[in-house]
C-alpha positions as CSV (number, residue, x, y, z in Angstrom):
1,X,-1.5,20.1,-12.2
2,X,1.8,21.1,-10.6
3,X,2.8,19.2,-7.5
4,X,3.0,21.5,-4.5
5,X,3.8,19.0,-1.8
6,X,7.2,17.2,-1.5
7,X,5.6,13.7,-1.2
8,X,3.7,14.1,-4.5
9,X,7.0,14.0,-6.4
10,X,8.0,10.7,-4.7
11,X,7.6,7.7,-7.1
12,X,6.8,5.5,-4.1
13,X,3.9,7.7,-3.1
14,X,2.6,7.8,-6.7
15,X,2.9,4.0,-6.9
16,X,1.3,3.6,-3.5
17,X,-1.6,5.7,-4.6
18,X,-2.1,3.6,-7.7
19,X,-1.8,0.4,-5.7
20,X,-4.4,1.6,-3.2
21,X,-6.8,2.3,-6.1
22,X,-6.1,-1.2,-7.6
23,X,-6.8,-2.8,-4.2
24,X,-10.0,-0.8,-3.9
25,X,-11.2,-2.0,-7.3
26,X,-10.2,-5.6,-6.5
27,X,-12.2,-5.6,-3.3
28,X,-15.3,-4.5,-5.0
29,X,-15.7,-8.1,-6.0
30,X,-15.5,-9.5,-2.5
31,X,-18.7,-10.9,-0.9
32,X,-21.0,-8.4,0.8
33,X,-20.5,-10.3,4.1
34,X,-16.9,-9.2,4.0
35,X,-17.6,-5.5,3.8
36,X,-16.7,-4.9,7.4
37,X,-14.0,-7.5,7.6
38,X,-11.5,-8.3,4.8
39,X,-12.7,-5.7,2.4
40,X,-12.4,-2.9,4.9
41,X,-9.1,-4.2,6.2
42,X,-7.5,-4.5,2.8
43,X,-8.7,-1.1,1.7
44,X,-7.5,0.6,4.9
45,X,-4.1,-1.0,4.8
46,X,-3.7,-0.2,1.1
47,X,-4.6,3.4,1.7
48,X,-2.3,3.6,4.7
49,X,0.7,2.9,2.5
50,X,0.5,6.3,0.7
51,X,-0.9,8.1,3.8
52,X,2.1,7.2,5.9
53,X,4.5,8.2,3.1
54,X,2.8,11.6,2.9
55,X,2.6,12.1,6.7
56,X,6.2,11.2,7.2
57,X,7.5,13.6,4.5
58,X,6.0,16.7,6.0
59,X,8.9,18.5,7.6
60,X,9.8,15.8,10.1
61,X,13.3,14.7,10.9
62,X,14.9,12.0,8.8
63,X,14.5,9.6,11.7
64,X,10.8,10.4,11.9
65,X,10.4,10.0,8.1
66,X,12.1,6.6,8.2
67,X,9.7,5.6,11.0
68,X,6.7,6.5,8.8
69,X,8.2,4.7,5.8
70,X,8.4,1.7,8.1
71,X,4.7,2.0,8.9
72,X,4.1,2.2,5.2
73,X,6.0,-1.1,4.7
74,X,4.0,-2.8,7.5
75,X,0.8,-1.7,5.8
76,X,2.0,-3.2,2.6
77,X,2.7,-6.5,4.3
78,X,-0.8,-6.3,5.7
79,X,-2.2,-6.0,2.2
80,X,-0.2,-9.0,1.0
81,X,-1.7,-11.0,3.8
82,X,-5.2,-9.8,2.8
83,X,-4.4,-11.0,-0.7
84,X,-3.5,-14.4,0.6
85,X,-6.7,-14.5,2.6
86,X,-8.8,-13.5,-0.4
87,X,-7.1,-16.2,-2.5
88,X,-7.6,-18.9,0.1
89,X,-11.3,-17.9,0.3
90,X,-11.7,-18.0,-3.5
91,X,-12.6,-14.3,-3.7
92,X,-9.9,-13.7,-6.3
93,X,-8.4,-15.8,-9.0
94,X,-4.8,-17.0,-9.1
95,X,-4.1,-14.4,-11.9
96,X,-5.6,-11.5,-9.9
97,X,-3.5,-12.7,-6.8
98,X,-0.3,-12.9,-8.8
99,X,-0.8,-9.5,-10.5
100,X,-1.4,-7.7,-7.1
101,X,1.2,-9.8,-5.3
102,X,3.9,-8.8,-7.9
103,X,2.8,-5.2,-7.7
104,X,3.1,-5.3,-3.9
105,X,6.5,-7.0,-4.1
106,X,7.9,-4.3,-6.4
107,X,6.5,-1.5,-4.2
108,X,8.0,-3.2,-1.1
109,X,11.4,-3.3,-2.8
110,X,11.2,0.3,-3.9
111,X,10.0,1.5,-0.5
112,X,12.6,-0.5,1.4
113,X,15.3,1.0,-0.8
114,X,13.9,4.5,-0.3
115,X,13.9,4.0,3.5
116,X,17.6,2.9,3.4
117,X,18.4,6.0,1.4
118,X,17.1,8.4,4.1
119,X,20.1,9.4,6.2
């Protein structure tokens, strides 16, 4: 399928989409009593990363786009905190934590660099 929206061509959006799905799958293993707490928070924050990239790219000014990329970065930091919470509560293994943490770190670096490139 051909990309029709500008944001679909952005590698950070593509990676954010994949990261959101990865977090969704990871949180399926969280306890049922966390469904309205940490599970929901992690999923909403992970989804918000790509959502803010998309929203900011839609014909806004560059300053507005940078603002939405900033929201995306904040959401990513929120997911990292959820990963720490999940690790501390023994919902995920050290290996799962490290894999998602590294993915988040790489996405954070890419997104921060992208934000700096918007003039």
